[in-house]
N, C-alpha and C positions, 0 to 999 in steps of 0.2 A: 669301863664306864667313863673314867676320867679321860681316857684316850679318845673316845667317841665325842665327848663334850668339847675337848680341845680342838679336835679336827673340825667339828661343826663351827666352832668359833672362828678358827683360822679361815675357813671357806667363806664365812659371812663377811669377815673383814676384807678379804680379797675381792669379793663381788662388789662391795660398797666402794672400794678404792677404784676399781675398774670403771664403774659407772660414773664416778666423779671425773676421771680422766677423759672419758668419752664425752661427757657433757662440756668439760672445759675445752676440748678440741673443737667441738661443735660451735661453741661461742666464739672461739678464735677464728674459725672459718667464716662465720657470719660477719664478723668485724672486717675481715679482709675483703669479702665480697662487697660490703657497703662502701668501703674506702675506694675501691677501684671503680665504682660507678659514680662517685661524686666528682664534680669538676673542681670544687673549691673546698678546702679544709682549713678551719681556723684552729690555731693552737690555743693553749690556755691563756696566752697573753694577747690574743686576738691578732696575731700575725697571719696574714693571708698566705697560704701555701697552695700553689696550683699543682695539679697532677696531670699527666697526659689523659686525654679524653678518648675513650674507646668508642668508635662509631660503627653503626650498622649502615647498610645502604640507605635506608629510609632517613636516618639522622644525617647522613652525608648530603643527601638531596636537599635537606632543609637548612643545614648549617654551613655547607661549603659551596657547592655548585649543583644546580639542577641540570645535569647534562642531558636529561631526557627531554626537557622543554626546549633547550637551546643547544643542540648537539654540535653546532659549528662555531659557537662563541663561548668564551670563558667569562662568566659573570660571577665573581666571588661574592657570596652572600654574608660573609662575616664582618664584624665590626673592628677586628684587629687582624694583623698579619698572622699567618699560620705556617706550621710545618706539618705535613701529613706523612706519617711513617707507615709504609706498606711492609708488613713483617709476617713471619710465621713462627709458631712456638718452638718448632724443631730447629730453627736456623741459628747456627752458632754466632755469626756476625750480628744478627738481630739481637741476640741475648747480650752481646758485648756492648751495644749502643743503648740498650734499654735503660740502664742506670744513668747514663750520660743524659738521655732525654728527660729522665725524672729530675735530675739536677737542674737542667736548663729550664724546665717548666717552673721550678721554684725560683730560680734566679731572675727569670723574665716574667714573673707573675704580674698580670695586669697589662703586659705589653704585647704578648703574642699568645696564640693557642698552639698546643701541640696535640695533634690528633693521631690516633693509632688505628690502623685497619688490618685486621687479621685476614691475610689472603686465603687462608684455608676456609674460613667461615664466609667471607665476602668475595667469592670467586668472580662474580659478575662485575663488581667494582674494579678488581684487579685487571680483568680483561678489558674493561672500558678504558682504562688508562695505559694499556699495553705493558703491564708489569710482567717482565720476563725473568728478572733476577731480583733477589731480595738480600739485604734491605734496599729499598728504593724510597727516597724521601722527596717530596715536593715542597719547595719553598714557595709560599703563596704571599706575595706582597699585596698591598692594597692597590687596586686599580691597574694592575699589570698582570701579564701572563706568568704562570708558575715556572720555576726553574727546577731541574731535576738533579738530584745527587744519588749516585748509585754506589753502594758499598758502605762499609763502616769507616768513619772518620774519627780522629781524636777530638776531644772536647774543644780544644783551641780553634780548630778549623770550623766546627759547628758555630762557635761564638762569632767568629769572623764573618761567616756567611749570614748569620742572623743580623749582625750589626750593619753590614754593607747592603744586603739584599732586602731584608725585611724592615729594618728600622732606619735605614739610610743615614747611619752615623758616620 
């Protein structure tokens, strides 16, 4: 009898702890999803932190360029220069530059946008821009045609490209 009671108690404790872990994991997943869809995040001391902005084709047509309306002319729709990162989740070099782009988004908060386009999900966008290798990044200055960077670069080279091409420093 004591053995059965102890066994039932142990099973009950195990089930309660498992459900709490699952609930906690679900909350963490929800938080991560929320953060990746926000463009701006404010810390507790109200410091602005920019994160890369993940775009769909529809968002791209509204925020970057509507190539369907003017297929022969580049008309950037943004109010700040931008970097557009064409990437794939399985791509090793893309994974290498992702944290660099996160850091650059924070360092250049309010000065540039960093957009990310998943070529697996947005194949039409990738085809429209002739993306054949990834990572491919477009540097989009204000009132000029974009410039292309193919492959992974170190952070210092990204900063130099941002300063010279996008911010004209």
